[in-house]
N, C-alpha and C positions, 0 to 999 in steps of 0.2 A: 973830249967832246966829239971829235970827228970819228973816233972809233965807235962810239955809241950810235951815231947816225948810220955808219956803214953796217953795223950789226942789224939794226932795225930794217934797213933797206934790203939786206940779204934775206932776212926772215920773210919779209913781204914778197920778195921775188920767188923764193922757194915755195911759199904757200900758193902763189899764183900759178906757177908751173905745175905744182901738184894737183891743183884744181882742174887745170886744163887736161892733164893726163888722166885724171879719174873720170872725166866726161868722155874721153876717147880721143885717140890721136889720129884716127883715120879721117880723111876728108870726104868720104862718100857716105851716103845715107845708109842706115842699117837695112838689111834685107828682110822683108816680111817673112815670118815663119808660117807654115801651113797649119795653123791651129783652127782656123775658121773654115773647115771643109764641110761639105754636105754629109749629113748622117743618114744612112739608109733607113727607111721607115717600113713598117709592115703594110701590107695591102689592107685597104679598108674592109672591115668585116660586114657581112650581110646584116641588115636590120632584123631584129627579132619580130616576127609577125604576131599580132594579137590572136588569141584563140578565137575560132569561128563559132564555138558554141557559147551561148549566153551563160553568164554566171548567175546561179539562182540567188535571190536576195536573202539576206540573213534572216533568221527567225525573229519574230517580233519580241520585243522586250516584255517581261512580265509587268502587268499593271499593278501599281501600288495604290491601294485604297486608303484614304486618310481615316484616322480613328474618328468616330462620331462622338460628339460631346455627350456627357451624361444627361439624361432627361432632367428637366427642371424640378419635377415633384419628387424625385427619388432622394431619400435621406442618405447622407454620407456617413458611413460607419468607420470609425477610426480603427486602426490595426491594434491588436492587443499588445500591451506593453510587456516587455520581458523584465522579470524581477530577478 
């Protein structure tokens, strides 16, 4: 029984020491790496100026006239039937 307790205590101690070693054995804080440095940017470009001459308006759209209904007194002739 005492051997079993010693084996369990040894495994727990080895796991504890391994966990501490995996986190790092040094006592000082890690040194920050220079990954957040300023990136040089291009100089701002000049704004494009609007043309000084006025743009002519587009041509007017063609007008569509609706079909007028057939006069009331005109007889309706059926189309000839194909035989």
